[in-house]
C-alpha positions in Angstrom: -5.0 -24.4 -1.2 -8.3 -23.3 0.1 -9.4 -23.5 3.7 -11.6 -26.5 2.9 -8.7 -28.3 1.4 -6.6 -27.7 4.5 -9.4 -29.0 6.7 -9.8 -32.1 4.6 -6.1 -32.7 4.8 -6.1 -32.2 8.6 -9.0 -34.6 9.0 -7.4 -37.2 6.8 -4.1 -37.1 8.8 -5.6 -37.1 12.3 -5.8 -40.9 12.6 -2.1 -41.1 11.6 -1.0 -39.2 14.7 -1.2 -41.1 18.0 0.3 -38.8 20.6 -1.1 -35.7 22.2 2.0 -33.7 21.1 1.3 -34.7 17.5 -2.3 -33.5 17.7 -1.1 -30.1 18.9 0.5 -29.6 15.4 -2.9 -29.1 13.8 -3.9 -25.9 15.5 -0.5 -24.4 14.6 -0.9 -25.5 11.0 -4.4 -24.0 10.9 -3.0 -20.7 12.3 -0.2 -20.6 9.7 -2.7 -21.3 6.9 -5.0 -18.5 8.2 -2.0 -16.1 8.3 -1.2 -16.8 4.7 -4.8 -16.2 3.7 -4.9 -12.9 5.6 -1.7 -11.6 3.9 -2.0 -8.8 1.5 -2.3 -10.0 -2.1 0.3 -8.7 -4.6 -2.5 -7.1 -6.7 -3.8 -5.2 -3.6 -0.3 -3.9 -2.8 0.3 -2.9 -6.4 -3.0 -1.0 -6.5 -2.1 0.8 -3.3 1.3 1.7 -4.7 -0.2 3.0 -7.9 -2.7 5.1 -5.9 0.1 6.6 -3.8 2.1 7.4 -6.9 -0.9 9.2 -8.4 -1.4 11.2 -5.2 2.3 12.2 -5.1 2.1 13.3 -8.8 -1.0 15.3 -8.0 0.7 17.1 -5.1 3.8 17.7 -7.1 1.7 19.2 -9.9 -0.1 21.5 -7.5 3.1 22.7 -5.9 4.7 23.3 -9.3 1.8 25.3 -10.5 1.6 27.3 -7.3 5.3 28.2 -7.4 5.0 29.1 -11.1 2.2 31.4 -10.3 4.1 33.0 -7.4 7.2 33.6 -9.5 5.1 35.1 -12.3 3.5 37.5 -9.7 7.0 38.4 -8.4 8.2 39.1 -11.9 5.2 41.3 -12.6 5.8 43.2 -9.3 9.5 43.8 -10.1 8.5 45.1 -13.5 6.0 47.5 -12.0 8.6 48.7 -9.5 11.2 49.3 -12.2 8.6 51.2 -14.2 7.6 53.3 -11.2 11.3 54.1 -10.3 12.1 55.0 -13.9 9.6 57.8 -13.8 
């Protein structure tokens, strides 16, 4: 239901309500409708989740490659030490 549809419905129903208390329902209904319109759409949330997952994967890949490089460096250093001590 679009904002225009809600406004048409409100205008159509105004003559039905006779009391001041009844008339106070309309601003509340308009606020509720506005709240629903401002809520995040499922597609937007899904896109944000996908983006976060991609960012996490990228960080994980960077950390994994960094640790792999560090381990390889340590292995090379240990090999050099063993060779130096064997002399």
